C-alpha positions in Angstrom: -12.7 -12.0 106.8 -12.2 -8.7 108.7 -11.9 -5.3 107.1 -8.1 -5.1 107.5 -7.6 -8.4 105.7 -9.9 -7.3 102.9 -8.1 -4.0 102.6 -4.7 -5.6 102.5 -5.8 -8.1 99.9 -7.4 -5.4 97.8 -4.3 -3.3 97.8 -2.4 -6.3 96.4 -5.0 -7.1 93.8 -4.6 -3.6 92.5 -1.1 -4.6 91.3 -0.7 -6.2 87.8 -0.9 -10.0 87.8 -2.1 -10.3 91.4 -5.6 -11.9 91.8 -7.5 -12.8 94.9 -5.9 -16.3 95.2 -2.3 -15.0 95.0 -3.1 -12.1 97.3 -4.4 -14.5 99.9 -1.2 -16.6 99.6 0.9 -13.5 99.9 -1.0 -12.5 103.1 -0.3 -16.0 104.5 3.4 -15.4 104.3 3.2 -11.8 105.7 3.2 -9.9 102.5 0.3 -7.5 102.9 1.0 -4.6 100.7 2.9 -3.4 97.6 5.8 -1.9 99.5 6.5 -5.2 101.4 6.4 -7.1 98.1 8.8 -4.7 96.5 11.1 -4.8 99.5 11.2 -8.6 99.6 11.4 -9.0 95.8 10.0 -11.6 93.6 12.6 -14.3 94.2 12.4 -14.2 98.0 8.6 -14.0 97.8 8.5 -17.2 95.8 10.7 -18.9 98.4 8.3 -17.8 101.1 5.3 -19.0 99.1 6.9 -22.4 98.6 6.6 -23.0 102.3 2.8 -23.0 102.1 1.2 -26.4 101.6 -0.3 -26.6 98.1 1.1 -23.2 97.2 1.4 -24.1 93.5 4.6 -22.2 92.9 5.7 -22.2 89.3 7.7 -20.2 86.9 4.6 -18.2 85.8 3.9 -17.3 89.5 7.5 -15.9 89.6 6.9 -13.9 86.5 3.7 -12.6 87.9 5.4 -11.5 91.1 8.2 -9.8 89.2 5.6 -8.0 87.0 3.8 -6.9 90.1 7.0 -5.5 91.6 7.8 -3.7 88.3 4.2 -2.6 87.8 3.7 -4.3 84.5 2.0 -7.3 83.1 4.3 -10.3 83.3 4.1 -10.7 79.5 6.0 -7.3 79.2 8.9 -8.2 81.3 12.4 -7.7 79.8 13.6 -10.9 78.1 16.9 -10.8 80.0 15.0 -10.5 83.3 12.8 -13.4 82.4 16.0 -15.5 81.7 17.4 -14.5 85.1 14.2 -15.5 86.8 14.1 -18.8 84.8 17.6 -19.6 86.0 16.7 -18.8 89.6 13.6 -21.0 89.3 15.7 -23.9 88.0 18.0 -23.7 91.1 15.0 -23.5 93.5 
């Protein structure tokens, strides 16, 4: 792994809810930094991740992405936002 890849992954892992494994998956779909993640949003990011073989997308991943976008632990997401995300996930 080269320096740029490590740097990009580290910038993502500085966000709440984003560990090394999820950061690697995000890199695979072209999301390499916080600003790109925020620009694309949690829902569209999950759609991109679903294109990766064995991506393991689930509702908790969606919550984690939204928490990272908002800069909070996913457990602290607003209940109404969680309901919106849950409805989105059901339609996915």
